[in-house]
Each structure stands twice: as C-alpha cells, then as structure tokens.
C-alpha angles and dihedrals in degrees: 000000000000116000140163122226119216108204125206125232110307117250117252118239130213116248095155133117091274089067093053110037108060110055092183092054133251128268121263123194111213115172110306095335127078118214135188119225116224096209094059094241119133095191121105092226124113120275122270111273099033119117138214117262111237112256098197133033122197124185141155128246109181106307093339123099109207128197127198123184138164092271100053100037143057124232122228124189111215118196125198123217120198092008088073090060096056121112129207092348094053094106089058093053091045091051093050092046091051089051091051093050092048090049092051092058100029093123091059130073101257149141124209132178142150118262119180099324095322129090112229114205124187116195129181111268088232086080116081116248094232093051092048092050091047093055095044094047091052092063110104110242094036111116098183144346130214128188101224146180119232112224135183113259094254128111094228092050091048092052094047093047092048093049092049091047093051091048091055092048092050089057089057102035140033099256119164103154136035145179129203118218112192129198126188113189089161098079092187091067104107098228121071125225100260091050092046089055092046095050096043088049090049091052090053093049091049096049104033125065128214097023132108139183121266112173094182107047110005124176087220127035108195123193125210109192120186113191136167094263098042148312127274140195120203141146110197132066103190108198118238128201093261117197123112131314114275113262098028095101109047129256133294138187117232120206095227119202125169093256134103099261109055097055089051090049090052090050093049093052093045088052087060090058100266122139112228135220122175138217118199125193122204136174103215126210089024087053118046131238086243089063089056092048088052089059090047089052090051090052089049090057091048090048087065087069103033108023127242115358121206110215124197111207118203131179109227096182098100090054093046091051091052091050093049091048098047110022138064112278096231090057095054095100097051093042092052090047092054090052091050090053092048092050093044090053091053090051091046094051092047092051098041096249112158099212147358123255125203135180093227118147117198112259096356097121138359095274092051102059116118091254093049093050091051091051092045094052093053091080097059134064101194122080119275116213118204106181093175097048097116100030124112115242091241090056091050090051091050091052091048089054091048094053095041102248101104100085091050094046095056094054106122102246119130121239129204093268091067094053114100089359110176119232092231111024118192110259099187105041121187115226096221092051093048091049090049090053091049091054087077089064133070092235098176095050093046092051093046093050092049094050092047092053096055124130119212121215127181111211123193129177093270106022148031122220123189 
C-alpha cells in the first residue's frame, strides 16, 4: 500500500565541547536518580543517529486519501519469531511477512513498517483493539502482538505516559500491584534498563493512588521499551502462531477429508510457510452433498489463515466399485488409499505442487499402521508430508479446537473412506499381495478417468467460486 510519511522537525544533536571532553561521560540528574552518560554529552537531547518518528501518515486507497496520526490511531507492536533468526535471506522473509500483515488488515485504515527488528502497525482507532490483535496474531510468522503507546525518548515523558496508562487500566480492572520491566535496545540512550524501570515505577507510585510494587506476582506487568526509533509503553504480549510467512516454503496438496486430522495437517504446513491446495474425494451418491459442503466449510475456516484455497473435487465411487467387485474385501481400505495417493500425485504434478500432505497419525486406524503407510507410499514418487504422524489424538483435537475446525469436523456426515468399509481390514498388508490384487484392475485407466472428471473450486474466507 503506497503511502507518504510526513516527518516532524528533526531533532538537534550535540556536537559541542561537552560531547568531546569527558571520555567517561558527564553526570545527568533525572528525578531522584543520577546517571552517567556513556557518550560524554550532558544535553538531554536524543543521541546522535536517532531519528524522529513520523507523526502523520498519508496514503491513497483508490480515490480516497487517508490520513493516520497519533491521535486517531492505535499503535501495535508486532514481533517476528523464526524470521529474526534468518541469515542472508532475512530481508526476503521480512518483506513477505510485512506483505502478509498488510494484507490481513487491508480493509482498515492503517500503516505498517519495520523499525529496528519490530514491525510497527498503526490502525485507525475506529477498529476495536481485540479485533486488531486477533487479525495480526493470526498471520503466520508473527510471534506476538502488543497494543502500545508511543512515547518521546525522555525519562519524564516515559514516566508520565506510564502513570496515565496505569490510571486508565485501574478504572477498567482490579489492579492493586504492578511491576515495570524495562528494555533498552538503544545502547546510546543515557539511562540503563534497571534505572529506567526504577524511575518509571517511581513516577507511577507518585502519580497513582492505591497501588504498590510487587516484583514477584504483580497484577500488572508493564513494559517500558526504549529503542533507536522511539520508546514504547505496553502491557500485553498476545501470542501469535509463529512459524514462517505464508508463501516462503513452496506449495503442497493436502488430501482433505471431512475429519479432524486433515484440516489440522493443512494448518501445520501452512504455518511453516507452505501454500496449500486441497484435493477432496467423495463417493456420491453414497456420500451426500452436505458432506461436501462440510469440507468446503472447513476450507473456508482455513482460508482465514492462509488465503484462498483451491480445492480439486474427485468422485472415487467408480474405483471403489471396481475394487469391491474384483479384490479381497479385507484389502479394500489399503487399495482405495493407494488409488487416492496416485490420483493426488497426478493432480499435484499438474498444478505444480511440490508434495502431498496427509493427516495420517501413526497407528490411529488400519490404514495408518507403519506397514500400511509403507505400502501406500510405494505408488507415488513425490514426497509425502505427515505433520501429525507422532501426535496424540487428544493433541490433534485440541489444535482443531484452537483453529476453529473441530466443531465442523465432528458433524456426522460420511466421507468416502467409510463407504464399503470392511469389517476386518488388513492392518499389516504385504506389498506383493496388494500388487497382485491390483493386477485385476486397470489401474492406469481408472486413475486417468478420475483425474479427468475433477471439479475445481476456489474457496476464500467469505465465498466459494466454482
């Protein structure tokens, strides 16, 4: 989103004799505490090299010129997780993450930019704080979000802002004790972290009644963060999903059923930066149209995290009928699974997906034993990712509840895997025996017919387009 920054008057810097003569630094009196500046400057101005924070942002959306300033907006500090650990390619990951954040709030008046390892996001104060935090924290690559107050890099200003902030919170919440945790990443700032915390805490005690310090178990933990580009006061660090920005790790095709596992698997891979497409198998008319809509609803929920999802819909019934007619009953499950993998690989290659993704969990059902997985994978050449393979079912269910897919997944609509289900499926299939059973089928023709009959549906968070 293009925008123009209107900067305030630049700060003046000290280049006088005071900055040159005393190598050990001069004394500064600040409140009741005396500090020594490391740069030798006795002036109370900011250090050389810092810059003024823009006070007004103007930018164009269509034919509208929007203006955001400190009075009509709220500031949010967005922290990245793994992106901060990247090496030479870190700028690429930061650029993509910034694009993802801007896209998540594109329908709101906003400005967002990187500033010294943090992303600073200003959003119109017409938007509720909780809703803004919710959207920002859902962006993959975001480790945490904090609603914050921007303050001048001056001890008196920090203390006054903190006291006012605490007073406002005490009107809304039952707060009796507090603790100030200070951080000074700008090492040229003349006051060190412990002293920042002490003086900000002192300012709060002086200005706010009926509150005391508790460093062990405070009702309110307040952060004072002094950085090169400015100073900030905040209290919350709302945890994000972390991971890597979407689109930085290729594209994969998820075999999407209507169950609990596959939506969670798609989410886990998207969290690692992978774009997701889906393939869904049905057995209409043995499975209902409502079962298909359930899967579309699941994809719609996931689209809220990863953008529009393209779903390839394939009727598996002709293949299932051939298997039931020509193959041993106890092998039906594993044979159907091998056909699903073959078809999914054809779809993946045609759509430039790098790998297949499944929601399989080792040992959960007959088709997910170690032996069954080995036999299943023999029919594909591209990698198969199984992000849930070592998770307990309870943990998978908890994750489904967290991301909002659980209630949809447990709706009682049959999927293709329950059609023609044998009473006693083989759990330790032998590859040679399975291949012998498949010799009674025209595998290539069945796969080709299934792929050619696919429907393609694009599912976004608020719509479905066929």
